[in-house]
C-alpha angles and dihedrals in degrees: 000000000000092000095087093057094047092059093072127068134182114265124199116242115267120252113246092210112031097188116120094206128050114250115225120223114234135206115251102305120180116218139171119233123195133178118212110279095011135094120263120259131197119264139170123235109230103176138350144194128178087263103045150335146214120241130190108224139158089220119092118224128195118235107269095021116150111239140173124217120206116205130185112291093043096273113151119204122195115221145158124243107239098178139354122198138145097000094311131102126201113216133193114204116232088230130011110275122250112274090232091056090046091052092047091051095048099037111120113214119197 
């Protein structure tokens, strides 16, 4: 009779946000987003960390798609699309971005 009870085990609650590093909100920041073999389209950077970002874009990307993000100053950053939903795409950079670029993207000018 004890078999029914042994089938269940306690599970820790799920994390709502599974990121290990806080993402910084940015002011409206235009960017270009391009998938390999396709033309670049306009996007808007929503938030960023040194490991990844979220971009608003009309283009739909498959999970795992290789993409390039073009920021102001002509710097292109290679990344992987982790998710795409509701006009936003979550990206993980191939390498952590340069601290100078991160500061430029998160700098609030008044």
